[in-house]
C-alpha angles and dihedrals in degrees: 000000000000122000090251092053091047090051091053091051092048089052088055099043106037096062088053094048097043107023092156097047111142143145106295095205110104117232142144101204142014094268093054091049090049092052093044092051092051088052092048094070107117089353136095121254088234092059093044091052090054091051097045094056089074095030095056090047089056098040121035104156138040089253092057092048090049094047100045111104120255089239095052093046092048089054092051095049099032097113093057091070129237083050098162094056093041091051091048092050095047093051091046092046091052091049090052091050089055094046100043109018107033089253093300128121109250122236101221130086093227094053094044095047089051091063118099113268093010122113133170094282094053091044091053090050092054096041095048100041106028098036105020092238116146099209098142146333122276109236111195127157093283094050090045092053096045094047089057094046094044093047094240094129138013093204130097096196111096094220092054092044089052091052090052091051093047089056093048103044131049115253093246090066099046099099094039092046092063090050093049093049094043091050091048091048092052098041106033113004111043122166091259124046102356112204095241096157091061098032116129089209099048094110089058097041117094089196097054096092095051099037094044095047 
């Protein structure tokens, strides 16, 4: 089976397996999703969601995120790890929103990726989920792992993996594709002990025989 054929089958099967797949970060607006995604680096969505309950009660606007003290923000986000850098980036990002975007989250990849603490992956998360814009594919650790196991990419660099996925899947699926793969990675194909015997994709997966042995 070629990569293109495998991609077509995945496009057919994954929506059936995970019809409710969605971003598991909790947010009410683009700014909240942007902040939550920055906090999610090297941290679980579950932990981020616990932290943002109090954080979003304290800070509701870009001005409030920019004005909160570094110390107070560090205290609020401490349990997400790398809290000093995350707090610094969030405050700087909010200040840039005020200076360059009238306090609003921009809707282009270029403008988002130029914000402090925001790279291509975070920009794709915000564009796809907050604005419904399929600009690229989010490649996190789950997507990276599954692309290797499913034979969709031979690369380990997220940018190169994303380019492979963009060539294989129609644009209208890009945001949903990341959700499908992330959900499969969390529920069926974790880094350790993937559940190959019960995997719905085992007939498509070139790694199933070796990983499930």
